[in-house]
N, C-alpha and C positions, 0 to 999 in steps of 0.2 A: 594534486593535478587540476588546474585549470576548468571551468566550466567551456572554455573556448576552445581550449587540450582536447577534450571529451569530444566535441561536436567536429572537430575537425578532424579527429581519429576514425570517426565515424564516418565521414563522406568521402575520407582518403581511402580507405581500403586497406590491404597488404599483400605481399607476396603471395600469400598462399591464405584464400579465403574459406571460411567454414562453410558448411552447409547452412542452405538460406533457413533462418526461423521461418516456420510457419503462423504467420498472427491470425488471431481470430480475430473476426468479423465486431464490431461495433455499432449499432445502429446509431441515430442522432436523438432516438427517442428514447434509447434505453441511458446515453448520454447525459441527458436533460434533467434524468431523474438521481442522479450520483453529486455527493457531495463535494468540494471543492478539489481535496487530495483525491479521493479517488479517480476523479475524472482526470485528472494528469498525469495519474500512473495509467490506468486505463487506454486511453486514447494515445499515447506513447507505446504501450505495446500493442495498442490495434492501429498503429500509424496507418498505414495505406486507408482504413477507414477512413481516419480522419482526415487524410489529403484528397479523398474521394469525396467529401462531405462537407469540406472547408469553410463554406459559409454556415452552416449550419454550426459546424462545431466554434468555430470564430465567436457567435453570439451565444452559444452558451457560455464559452471562457470571458467573455465581456460581461455577461450578467452577474456571473462569481465574483468577479473584481468591481464592479460599481459598486458595491457597498464599501469598498475600502480592506479590501485584503492586502494580508501583508505579503509584498511583492518578492522580497530576498526571501522568503519562506517559500512560497513558489516556483524561486529558482532553485532553490535546493532541494524541492520533490523532485524537478527536472533531473537536476545532476545525480542524482540519486538513481534516477528512474533508468539514465543513459548509461552507468558504469555498471548495470546487472544486463544490460544488453551487447551482443557482441555485433564485430561487422562485417554486413553484410548487405544486399540488395533493400530487405526490408528494414533495417536498422538504418540504412541511411534516410528513407520514408521518417522513421522516428525523429533522426536528426532535424530535417528539415520542420516536421510539426515541431520539435522543442525550440526552433527558431523563432518560429510563428507565434509561441506561446510567450517567449521572453519579449518579444517585439510588442505585444499586446500590453503586456504587462507593463511594460517601461512608457507606450503610448499613453495608457491609461492613466500612470501617475502625473505623466505631465499637462493631462487635461484635456487629452484630445485621444480620438482615437479611429485608424482606416484600415478598413481589413485589407490586408496583401493580397494579392494575385496570383494564384497559382499557375503553372501549368495544366490545364486539364478540369482545371475549377470548373465545378456547376455552376451556371446563372441561376438556374432556378430555385425556387423556394418550397421548402416541404411545409404543408401547412400544418399536420400532424406534430412536427418537431416545434412549429413556429405557438401553437398552444401551447405546449409542453413549457418553452420558456418565455412564453409569455410577450411575445413580439411581433412585431412585422414591419415594415420597410417607413412605413410614413409613423407607425411609435417606434421606431431607431431612432428617427431624424431628430422626432420632438424630443427622448430622453437624449439625445447629446445635447442639443441647445438648452436642456433644463440644466445638463449637468454644468454649464458655467456658470450659472447663477445661483446655485447651491450647494453648500458645504457637504463634504464628504459624511455619507452617513456610516456609523460603525457597523462592520460584518454581523450578520443573523447569526445566531449561535444555536439556533434552535432546534438544530440537528444534533446537537453535542450532546453527550449523556456520560453520566458518570453515576456507577451504581454499587452498592455494596452490598457481600456476602458473606454469611458466617456460618460456620461449622462446629460440629456435626452436622448435617442437613442433607438430606435425600435435596430437597426444592435445589438448595446450594450447587448441588453435585451436576443438577439436571442442566442449569444454569451454566456450568462449564462445557459440559458435552454439546449444548447449544451453541456457546460460544466457540467451539473445536468444528461445530459441523457446519458455522457461515464461512467457515476460508473459502476461499475462492482461487488463489493464487498461488498463496504461500504460507506456511504455519511455523514459524521460529519458536522454539520452542526451550527454555532455560530452566531447568529444574535440577532440587538436590537428588530426588531417586524417583523413578516411577514405578510403583507394584501393585497400583488396581488395575485390573485387567477391564473394566468400565471403559477407564482411562485411553488405556492401551487400544480397545476397540476404535473409539473415536478418533484415534490417530493414523489408524491404518485404513479408515473408512476415507479420511484427508487424501492419504496416498490413494487410494484409488479412484478418487473424483479426478485423480493428476492433479491435486496440488503440490507443492513442492515443501515438503518438510524435511527440515532440519533439528536436532536435539543437544542441547547441550548436558551433561550431566556431572557429578562427582567422580574419582575415578574410585576411590573405596567402595562408593556405592554400587558402582557398577556390578561387584560380584555376590552383591549383598542378597540371601535368598529371595527368590519371588523378584528379582529385578528385571521389568520387560524392555530395557535398552538394547541389548545385544538380541534380545530376540526380533524385536523388530528391524534390526538390520539385516539379521542372517535371513529371516523369512520373507521380509516386506521392504529389502533394500532402500533403508530409510538411513542416512548418514549420521553419525552421530561422534561427538568430540570433546574431550575430557580435560580435566586441571591438569591431569597428570601431575601431582604435586602432592605426595603423602603428608606435607607438613602445615596443610590447610584444607580448608573445605572449599567446594562451589558451592556455594552455600542462595545464589538467587532461586527465587522463584516466580517467575514469569513467564508469558506466551504472547508473542504479537501475530497476530492473524492481518496478510494482504498488507502489513503494511501500515496500517490505519486503524486497528483497536488494540487492548493492553489488557490482560488479566495479570495481575499482580499482588501480590499478599503473602501471609505466612506460611499459607497451604500448602502442605508436603502433597503430591501427587499419588499417594500412598492409601491403602485398605485403611491404616489408622486415620491419617489426617480426616479423611471423610464421614467414617463412623465414630472415633472417640475423641480426638483431640478439638481443643479451643482453637480455631482458626479465623482467620479474617483476610477478607480479599476487596479488593476492588477493579472493576471493569469499567474504560473508559476509551469514547473513542477520539478524544482529545488531540487535534492533529500534531502539536508541540510533544506533548507527552509521546505519544505512539510513535513520532518521530524520533526522539531522545533512547527511548525502550529499543526501536529498532537498530540505532548505532551502536547502543550497548550491545547489544547481540554479534552485528559484524566486528564489532572491533575483538569482541571475548573467542569470536568463530576463529579470525586470523589470528589469534596469541596462543590457542591453545592447538594440541596435536590431535 
């Protein structure tokens, strides 16, 4: 399905509309502090906020892409986000804002930018927001004139990290728990098995915070002594799927939070992996890596029963 098809579906509605999704509020000040991919995802999830502060949100996005961001990747993030949203009034606002994002990206690539006018758009400038993104009306005009005379600069990657961890190590285990605790909207876990109650407790805590948690695991490991996966579903309504194939293993070991950061490596989420085995892990918020692992999880989720 193309991006235009998805947007048309969101705008068109259907014969039986589902109950309206309640979009969380997102302020321009908070949005200005987010890295590009998180900003795109969160602004779509909070589309009424984005439309209500359209001038501010447009300038935040312009600031991100002025350094030469990959606009094709931005479009892919938009498409992935829209496919997760149902068709209702809130999501029609999401589609509107998605169109603005794509227009901004295309206009920036062409060397010019003109903020679109939206019905109900506020003309006032929020000074706290302006300070956060480092611009004002006069400064914006100057930046636009300068962009016509300066080649695009590489996108800053100072906020991208790659961290390594090794086991057995309680310090590394605490890093995993902190990683799980940082999930705000989604937590996708694809592991051979889960037998460590410390990990299970962090997953339960995420679910109680309102995080959308999904687990993929190996079918034979599901019934092993100490496995927590079925308990997580029965006691905490956390869905799981298995490969359902006794001739092979579901041997991946990774987790993705908020579709923006990945924990992956040889480490099994078991007591032995934590306290006995020699294991290695990498944790990163590199956008392309996070997108690749998120896509792999969704592919497996759709494939498995």
